[in-house]
C-alpha positions in Angstrom: 0.3 -7.7 -9.5 -1.2 -6.3 -12.6 -0.8 -2.6 -13.5 -3.3 -0.7 -11.5 -3.5 2.8 -13.0 -1.9 4.8 -15.7 -0.5 8.2 -14.7 -3.5 9.9 -16.3 -6.1 7.8 -14.6 -4.3 8.2 -11.3 -4.3 12.0 -11.6 -8.0 12.0 -12.6 -8.9 9.9 -9.6 -7.3 12.3 -7.1 -9.8 13.4 -4.4 -8.0 14.7 -1.4 -9.6 15.1 2.1 -10.9 12.9 4.9 -14.0 11.6 3.3 -15.4 8.6 1.6 -14.1 9.9 -1.7 -10.8 8.1 -2.1 -8.0 9.5 -4.2 -6.8 6.0 -5.0 -10.0 4.3 -6.1 -11.1 4.2 -9.7 -13.8 6.5 -11.0 -16.0 3.6 -11.7 -19.1 3.2 -9.4 -17.9 -0.2 -8.3 -14.4 -1.4 -7.6 -14.7 -5.2 -7.0 -12.0 -7.8 -7.2 -13.9 -10.8 -6.0 -15.2 -14.0 -7.5 -18.7 -14.5 -6.0 -18.5 -18.2 -5.9 -20.2 -20.0 -2.9 -17.8 -21.9 -0.6 -19.3 -25.1 0.6 -16.5 -26.8 2.6 -13.4 -26.0 4.6 -10.4 -26.7 2.4 -7.8 -29.3 3.2 -5.3 -26.4 3.6 -7.4 -24.9 6.3 -7.8 -28.2 8.1 -4.0 -28.6 7.9 -3.7 -25.7 10.2 -4.8 -28.1 13.0 -1.2 -29.3 13.0 0.8 -26.2 12.2 1.0 -22.6 13.4 -0.2 -19.7 11.3 2.7 -17.6 10.2 2.4 -13.8 10.2 3.9 -11.9 7.3 5.6 -9.4 9.5 6.3 -8.8 13.2 4.0 -6.6 15.1 4.8 -3.4 16.9 3.0 -1.8 19.9 0.3 0.6 18.8 0.8 4.3 19.6 -1.4 6.0 22.1 -3.1 9.3 21.7 -4.1 9.1 18.1 -7.4 10.5 16.9 -9.7 9.1 14.2 -8.5 11.9 11.9 -5.0 10.6 12.3 -5.8 7.2 10.9 -8.0 8.5 8.1 -6.5 7.1 4.9 -6.8 4.7 2.0 -5.6 1.2 2.9 -4.6 -1.8 0.7 -6.7 -4.7 2.0 -5.2 -8.2 2.0 -6.5 -11.3 3.6 -5.4 -14.8 4.4 -8.6 -16.4 3.1 -10.4 -19.5 1.8 -11.3 -17.9 -1.5 -9.1 -19.0 -4.4 -6.2 -16.6 -4.9 -6.2 -15.5 -8.6 -2.5 -14.8 -8.6 -1.3 -18.2 -7.2 -4.4 -20.3 -7.9 -4.1 -21.5 -4.3 -7.2 -22.3 -2.4 -6.0 -20.8 0.8 -3.5 -18.0 1.1 -2.8 -14.2 1.0 -4.6 -12.2 -1.6 -4.8 -8.5 -2.3 -8.4 -7.4 -2.3 -8.2 -3.7 -3.5 -8.5 -0.4 -1.7 -10.5 0.3 1.4 -11.0 3.8 2.9 -11.3 4.5 6.7 -12.8 7.8 7.6 -14.4 9.3 10.8 -18.1 10.3 11.1 -17.4 11.6 14.7 -14.6 11.6 17.2 -15.3 7.9 18.0 -17.3 6.6 15.0 -15.7 5.5 11.8 -16.8 4.0 8.5 -14.8 1.5 6.4 -15.7 1.8 2.8 -14.9 -1.0 0.3 -13.6 -3.5 2.9 -12.5 -6.9 1.6 -12.9 -6.0 -2.0 -16.6 -5.6 -1.8 -16.8 -2.3 -3.8 -17.4 1.3 -3.1 -21.1 0.8 -2.2 -20.2 -1.5 0.7 -19.8 0.3 4.1 -19.1 -1.1 7.5 -19.3 1.1 10.6 -17.4 0.8 13.9 -15.9 2.6 16.8 -12.5 4.1 17.3 -10.5 3.8 20.5 -8.2 6.7 21.3 -6.5 4.5 23.9 -4.8 2.2 21.3 -6.3 3.4 18.0 -8.0 0.0 17.5 -11.3 -0.2 15.5 -14.2 -2.4 16.7 -16.7 -3.4 14.1 -19.9 -4.9 15.5 -20.5 -8.4 14.1 -23.4 -9.4 11.8 -23.3 -6.2 9.8 -24.8 -6.5 6.3 -23.3 -4.5 3.4 -24.8 -3.8 0.0 -22.7 -4.9 -2.9 -23.3 -4.0 -6.5 -22.3 -6.5 -9.2 -22.6 -5.9 -12.9 -25.6 -7.5 -14.5 -24.7 -10.3 -16.9 -26.9 -8.7 -19.6 -26.8 -5.0 -20.0 -29.7 -3.1 -21.6 -28.7 -2.2 -25.2 -28.1 1.5 -25.5 -27.8 2.1 -21.8 -25.7 5.2 -20.9 -24.7 3.9 -17.5 -23.6 0.4 -16.4 -26.4 -1.6 -14.8 -26.0 -3.5 -11.5 -27.7 -6.1 -9.3 -27.7 -5.7 -5.6 -26.5 -8.5 -3.4 -26.0 -8.5 0.4 -23.0 -9.7 2.4 -23.0 -10.4 6.1 -19.7 -10.2 8.0 -19.4 -12.0 11.3 -17.1 -14.0 13.6 -17.8 -17.7 13.8 -16.6 -20.3 16.3 -15.2 -23.3 14.4 -16.7 -26.6 15.6 -14.3 -29.2 14.1 -16.2 -32.3 15.1 -19.4 -31.2 13.3 -20.2 -33.1 10.1 -21.6 -30.2 7.9 -20.2 -26.8 7.0 -23.3 -25.1 8.4 -22.6 -26.7 11.8 -18.8 -26.3 11.7 -19.2 -22.5 11.3 -21.1 -21.3 14.4 -22.3 -17.7 13.9 -21.7 -15.4 16.9 -22.3 -11.8 18.0 -18.6 -11.2 18.7 -17.1 -7.9 17.5 -14.5 -7.8 14.8 -11.5 -6.0 16.3 -8.8 -4.4 14.1 -5.6 -3.6 16.0 -3.3 -0.8 14.9 0.4 -1.0 14.4 1.5 2.7 14.4 5.0 2.0 13.2 3.8 0.1 10.2 0.6 2.2 9.6 -1.3 -1.1 9.5 -4.6 -2.4 10.9 -4.8 -6.2 11.4 -7.4 -8.7 12.3 -6.4 -12.2 13.4 -8.5 -15.2 14.1 -8.3 -16.7 17.6 -6.1 -19.8 17.8 -5.6 -22.4 20.5 -3.0 -21.8 23.2 -0.3 -23.6 21.3 -1.1 -21.7 18.2 -1.8 -24.8 16.1 -5.5 -24.9 15.9 -7.9 -22.3 14.5 -10.7 -21.4 17.0 -12.5 -18.6 15.1 -12.8 -17.4 11.5 -14.1 -14.2 10.0 -17.0 -15.2 7.7 -18.4 -13.5 4.7 -21.8 -14.9 3.9 -24.2 -13.9 1.1 -27.6 -13.4 2.6 -31.0 -12.1 1.8 -31.7 -8.4 2.4 -33.2 -9.2 5.8 -30.1 -11.2 6.8 -31.7 -14.6 6.5 -29.6 -17.4 5.0 -29.5 -18.3 1.3 -29.4 -22.0 1.1 -27.6 -23.6 -1.9 -28.9 -26.7 -3.7 -26.4 -28.8 -1.6 -28.0 -27.6 1.6 -25.2 -25.4 2.7 -25.4 -21.7 3.4 -23.9 -19.3 0.8 -20.5 -18.9 2.4 -18.5 -16.5 0.3 -15.2 -16.5 2.2 -13.6 -17.7 5.4 -10.8 -15.3 6.6 -8.1 -16.2 9.2 -6.3 -12.8 9.0 -6.9 -9.4 7.4 -4.3 -6.6 6.9 -5.1 -3.0 6.0 -1.8 -1.2 5.0 -2.0 2.6 4.6 -1.3 3.8 1.1 -1.1 7.3 -0.4 0.5 6.7 -3.8 1.1 4.4 -6.7 4.2 3.3 -8.6 4.4 2.3 -12.2 7.5 0.8 -13.8 8.9 -1.6 -16.4 10.2 -5.0 -15.1 12.1 -7.8 -16.8 9.7 -10.2 -18.5 11.6 -13.4 -17.8 9.2 -15.5 -19.9 9.4 -13.4 -23.0 13.1 -12.5 -22.8 15.9 -14.4 -24.5 19.7 -14.3 -24.3 19.8 -11.8 -27.2 16.6 -9.9 -26.5 15.6 -8.5 -23.1 11.9 -7.7 -22.9 10.3 -5.5 -20.3 6.6 -5.4 -19.1 4.6 -2.8 -17.3 4.0 -3.4 -13.6 2.4 -1.3 -10.8 1.6 -1.3 -7.1 0.2 0.8 -4.3 2.8 2.5 -2.1 3.1 4.6 1.0 5.4 7.5 1.4 6.2 9.5 4.6 8.5 12.4 5.4 10.3 11.2 8.5 12.3 14.3 9.4 15.9 15.3 8.8 15.1 15.5 5.1 14.3 11.8 4.8 11.5 10.2 2.8 10.4 6.7 3.6 8.7 4.6 0.9 7.0 1.3 1.8 6.2 -1.4 -0.8 8.6 0.1 -3.3 8.4 -2.0 -6.5 5.9 -4.2 -4.7 8.5 -5.8 -2.5 5.9 -5.7 0.4 4.9 -3.3 3.1 7.4 -4.9 5.4 10.2 -3.5 3.3 10.9 0.3 3.8 13.4 2.3 1.7 14.7 5.6 3.0 15.7 8.3 0.6 17.5 11.6 1.2 15.5 14.7 0.0 17.8 17.2 -1.7 17.3 20.9 -2.2 16.7 20.5 -5.9 13.6 18.3 -5.4 15.2 15.0 -5.8 15.2 11.9 -3.6 18.3 9.7 -3.6 19.6 6.5 -2.0 22.6 4.2 -2.6 22.8 0.5 -2.8 19.6 -0.1 -0.9 19.4 -3.0 1.6 16.0 -4.5 1.2 16.0 -7.4 3.6 18.3 -9.9 5.2 17.8 -13.6 6.0 19.7 -16.3 7.7 20.3 -19.6 5.9 22.4 -22.4 7.5 24.1 -19.9 9.8 25.0 -17.4 7.0 23.4 -14.0 6.5 22.2 -13.3 3.0 21.5 -9.7 2.1 19.1 -8.6 -0.6 19.9 -5.3 -2.4 18.4 -2.9 -4.9 21.3 -1.2 -6.9 21.8 1.1 -9.8 23.8 0.2 -12.9 26.5 2.1 -14.7 25.1 4.0 -17.7 28.1 3.1 -19.8 29.1 -0.4 -18.8 25.7 -1.7 -17.7 27.4 -3.3 -14.6 26.1 -2.9 -11.0 27.5 0.3 -9.5 27.2 0.3 -5.7 28.3 3.9 -5.6 25.8 5.2 -8.1 22.8 6.7 -6.3 19.3 5.6 -7.1 17.9 9.0 -7.9 14.3 10.3 -8.6 13.6 13.7 -9.9 10.5 15.1 -8.2 7.9 17.8 -9.0 4.7 19.0 -7.5 1.6 19.8 -9.6 -1.8 21.2 -8.8 -4.6 19.4 -10.6 -8.3 20.0 -10.8 -10.7 17.4 -9.6 -14.4 17.3 -9.0 -13.6 17.9 -5.4 -11.5 21.0 -6.1 -7.8 21.5 -6.5 -5.3 19.0 -5.2 -1.5 18.8 -5.1 0.3 15.6 -6.2 4.0 14.9 -6.2 5.6 12.9 -9.0 8.9 11.2 -9.0 10.6 9.9 -12.1 13.6 7.6 -12.6 15.0 6.3 -15.9 17.9 4.3 -14.5 18.3 0.5 -15.0 18.0 -1.0 -11.5 18.9 -4.5 -10.4 17.7 -6.4 -7.4 20.1 -9.2 -6.2 21.3 -11.1 -3.2 24.9 -11.5 -1.9 24.8 -15.2 -2.4 23.7 -14.8 -6.1 21.6 -17.9 -5.7 18.1 -16.4 -5.5 15.9 -15.0 -8.2 14.3 -11.9 -6.7 11.0 -10.4 -7.7 12.0 -8.5 -10.8 15.8 -8.8 -11.4 15.8 -5.7 -13.6 13.7 -2.5 -13.4 13.6 0.7 -15.5 11.5 3.7 -16.3 9.8 4.3 -12.9 7.2 6.8 -12.0 5.8 7.3 -8.5 2.8 9.5 -7.7 1.9 10.6 -4.2 -1.3 12.3 -3.5 0.0 15.2 -1.4 2.8 17.8 -1.5 5.8 15.8 -0.3 8.2 18.8 -0.6 5.9 21.1 1.4 5.7 18.4 4.1 9.4 18.2 4.1 9.9 21.9 4.2 12.1 21.5 1.2 12.4 25.3 0.8 14.4 25.2 4.0 16.7 22.5 2.8 20.1 24.1 2.3 23.3 22.9 0.7 26.2 22.6 3.2 28.2 25.8 3.1 31.4 24.1 2.1 29.8 22.6 -0.9 27.6 25.5 -2.0 28.6 27.8 -4.9 30.3 31.1 -4.1 28.5 34.3 -5.1 29.7 38.0 -4.8 27.5 41.1 -4.4 28.4 44.8 -4.3 27.4 46.9 -1.3 24.1 47.8 -3.2 23.1 44.1 -3.3 23.8 43.6 -7.0 25.4 40.3 -7.9 28.8 40.6 -9.5 30.0 37.8 -11.8 33.8 38.8 -11.8 34.5 41.1 -8.9 37.4 43.6 -9.4 39.3 45.4 -6.7 37.0 46.7 -4.0 34.8 45.7 -1.1 32.1 43.0 -1.7 29.8 40.7 0.1 30.8 37.0 -0.4 28.0 34.5 0.1 28.4 30.7 0.2 25.3 28.7 1.3 23.9 30.5 4.4 27.2 32.3 5.2 27.8 35.9 4.1 30.9 37.9 4.9 32.5 41.2 3.7 35.7 40.6 1.8 38.2 43.0 0.2 39.2 42.0 -3.3 42.6 43.3 -4.3 
């Protein structure tokens, strides 16, 4: 994934609060990561799903009950298993990250999804929120306005110029025995239901499959249409199908991470080269002075790393287990570890430690607090079999930014050092601290424990 924001740009983009103004979207009027190429046929990869089951990226968890629309108000990283060409893998059918979408309520039961499926900040879809299971139901056949930059800008124009196009989103029933793409994709009025996984902070839509899971029955269709919703027919006679989606995930995000990773292509045996990388992340205080980070170093939202929050505004973890897999009956563990500053070797006992700080910044929406974490260590990701090349291999100079006050949420002011490890201080009976107490009566304080002692 390409670097998404610099630290400065991220800070400038902060806009806290439950509204359409997202703290993680760029300040540009439009945020589009789509190639508006018409799709005129079902790909061979899609047809191949007749004979094999779709594989989910991660297991599901039961949605929590009793949530409100305010509880799920957030920015979400939208990814889809789609027909559109994946720019990162050049694959005609696969998972692709489509940018940031924002979900926010307009009433207790009504919500708006802004920027869904990478269609930009002008594209809005409305739906209803269920307090029973936190699911979101979006009526089918909604048409969103999408702004795309004009190919030719007016010389001297002070603002970018855009053309409007219109995108219709609906569920289709797939008629495999039809001979044309128009007849294969049968448009329906069926609602688009996003189910909520409370444990993962994720909304998901999945196409319907046959009972054995080997045949696609429905697809979520994005079709470019006229303003009135009528079809745009291409020169080949097909409708202007923009994308065909089998699954859509919306993973909650509230921060970004920027770091330097090993550039395996540019590096040589005598010269290690690093390149800048970045990703969206999610951070949550989970109680007991713990801070959980999802998608750390872009390992995926299915990978969660738990840090300890310390009283000096640091987060720390040792020899982090990222994931395990079984291969030929053996368990292979994947780790993220720190290295020794002197020897450069992996040090399982060295903590991966981030120094944190909270800052109040001014935005066009008022003052907001951000929390920044920095780490200059050289980190290594590896597996116990030493036979896999992981995502980065080596990482350094990390900075994470979360768009809220992590330490306030953690009650870090109440975090205390265990008495037996805290420094000892002496005070006279007037409350004045004494560096080197002489003979007399004093108050001895260590951590939260204070006692009167007689120094002889």
